[in-house]
C-alpha positions as CSV (number, residue, x, y, z in Angstrom):
1,M,2.2,-60.3,64.6
2,I,2.4,-56.5,64.0
3,L,-0.1,-55.0,61.6
4,S,2.4,-53.7,59.1
5,T,3.7,-57.3,58.6
6,H,0.1,-58.6,57.9
7,F,-0.3,-55.6,55.5
8,M,2.9,-56.2,53.6
9,V,2.2,-59.9,53.2
10,G,-1.3,-59.2,52.0
11,A,0.1,-56.6,49.5
12,A,2.7,-59.1,48.3
13,V,0.0,-61.7,47.6
14,A,-2.0,-59.0,45.7
15,N,1.0,-58.5,43.5
16,Y,0.7,-62.0,42.2
17,T,-3.0,-62.2,41.4
18,D,-5.6,-60.5,39.3
19,S,-8.4,-62.5,40.8
20,L,-10.7,-60.8,43.3
21,V,-11.5,-64.2,44.8
22,W,-7.8,-64.9,45.5
23,L,-7.2,-61.4,46.6
24,A,-9.9,-61.9,49.2
25,L,-9.0,-65.4,50.4
26,L,-5.2,-65.6,50.3
27,P,-4.3,-62.6,52.6
28,L,-7.0,-63.8,55.0
29,G,-5.5,-67.3,55.2
30,L,-2.0,-66.0,55.4
31,H,-3.0,-63.8,58.3
32,F,-4.0,-66.9,60.3
33,L,-0.9,-68.7,59.3
34,L,1.4,-65.9,60.4
35,D,-0.4,-65.6,63.7
36,S,0.1,-69.3,64.3
37,L,3.9,-68.9,64.2
38,P,5.7,-67.8,67.3
39,H,6.2,-64.0,67.1
40,W,6.4,-60.8,69.1
41,E,3.6,-58.3,69.6
42,Y,3.7,-54.9,71.3
43,A,0.4,-55.4,73.0
44,D,-1.3,-58.6,74.2
45,T,-4.4,-56.9,75.9
46,M,-6.7,-54.1,75.1
47,E,-5.3,-52.1,78.0
48,E,-1.8,-52.4,76.7
49,L,-3.0,-51.5,73.2
50,K,-4.7,-48.3,74.5
51,Q,-1.4,-47.3,76.1
52,K,0.5,-47.7,72.8
53,I,-1.7,-45.7,70.5
54,P,1.2,-43.9,68.9
55,Q,2.9,-47.3,68.0
56,V,-0.4,-48.6,66.6
57,V,-0.7,-45.5,64.4
58,I,2.8,-45.9,63.1
59,D,2.3,-49.6,62.6
60,V,-1.0,-49.1,60.6
61,S,0.6,-46.4,58.5
62,A,3.9,-48.1,57.8
63,G,2.5,-50.7,55.3
64,P,0.6,-48.2,53.1
65,L,3.5,-45.8,53.1
66,I,5.9,-48.5,52.1
67,I,3.6,-49.5,49.2
68,M,3.3,-45.9,48.1
69,A,7.1,-45.6,48.1
70,V,7.7,-48.8,46.2
71,S,5.0,-47.8,43.7
72,L,6.6,-44.4,43.2
73,L,10.0,-46.0,42.7
74,H,8.6,-48.4,40.0
75,G,6.5,-45.9,38.0
76,F,3.3,-45.2,39.8
77,D,0.4,-47.2,38.4
78,V,-2.9,-46.2,40.2
79,Y,-4.7,-49.5,39.5
80,K,-1.7,-51.6,40.7
81,T,-1.1,-49.4,43.8
82,V,-4.8,-49.5,44.8
83,W,-4.8,-53.3,44.3
84,L,-1.7,-53.7,46.5
85,L,-3.3,-51.4,49.2
86,V,-6.5,-53.5,49.1
87,G,-4.5,-56.7,49.5
88,G,-2.7,-55.2,52.4
89,T,-5.9,-54.0,54.0
90,I,-7.4,-57.5,53.7
91,G,-4.3,-58.9,55.3
92,M,-5.0,-56.8,58.4
93,L,-8.8,-57.3,58.4
94,Q,-8.8,-60.0,61.1
95,D,-7.1,-57.8,63.7
96,G,-9.6,-55.0,62.8
97,L,-12.5,-57.4,63.5
98,S,-10.9,-58.4,66.8
99,L,-10.7,-54.7,67.7
100,L,-14.4,-54.3,66.8
101,H,-15.1,-57.2,69.1
102,S,-13.5,-55.3,72.0
103,V,-15.7,-52.3,71.2
104,F,-18.9,-54.4,70.7
105,P,-18.4,-57.4,72.9
106,Q,-22.2,-58.2,72.9
107,K,-22.1,-58.9,69.1
108,K,-22.2,-62.7,68.8
109,L,-20.7,-63.0,65.3
110,L,-17.8,-60.8,66.4
111,K,-17.3,-62.9,69.5
112,K,-17.3,-66.1,67.4
113,F,-14.7,-64.6,65.0
114,F,-12.6,-63.4,67.9
115,D,-12.6,-66.8,69.6
116,F,-11.7,-68.5,66.2
117,H,-8.9,-66.0,65.6
118,L,-7.6,-66.5,69.1
119,S,-7.7,-70.3,68.8
120,L,-5.4,-70.1,65.8
121,H,-3.0,-67.7,67.5
122,T,0.3,-69.0,68.8
123,K,0.7,-69.2,72.6
124,K,4.5,-69.0,72.2
125,K,5.8,-65.5,72.2
126,L,9.3,-64.5,71.0
127,G,11.3,-61.8,72.7
128,R,11.2,-58.3,71.3
129,K,14.6,-58.4,69.5
130,I,14.1,-61.8,67.8
131,G,10.4,-61.4,67.2
132,F,10.5,-57.8,65.8
133,G,13.6,-58.8,63.7
134,L,11.7,-61.7,62.2
135,Q,8.8,-59.4,61.3
136,I,11.2,-56.9,59.7
137,V,12.7,-59.8,57.6
138,L,9.1,-60.7,56.5
139,D,8.4,-57.1,55.6
140,F,11.6,-56.9,53.6
141,L,10.8,-60.1,51.8
142,A,7.3,-58.8,51.0
143,V,8.9,-55.6,49.6
144,M,11.2,-57.7,47.5
145,F,8.4,-59.7,46.1
146,I,6.4,-56.5,45.3
147,G,9.3,-54.3,44.0
148,F,11.3,-56.8,42.0
149,Y,8.6,-59.1,40.7
150,R,6.0,-56.7,39.4
């Protein structure tokens, strides 16, 4: 699953809770749920990821930029915007920890987390058109839940 989709789903969850506990737990759990569904990714290995740094930068930036745009359209509230950004960041956290594992493979805790994350990840990949389209639909739904139900 691309990072911006994880971010947008985490932000949508944040929109519906004022609890720090739920903000920490729900986006984490939803990340694993989303990764368990068949989907498309632009890189499956670290080597592929290194070759697609521009895509990764755009992907990581897209979620926060969308949240900022939605916030500006709905009367910018600093607290609410930061809360949504935190929820989105938590939604991407697992992939960040997986990246840290590739940088520090000797760290046992990161290795255990990486193996756990990988064990929950789907083995079925969707083609680019269907898989990317599905993630765009998820992003759109997240924006709807954030923008229209604030």
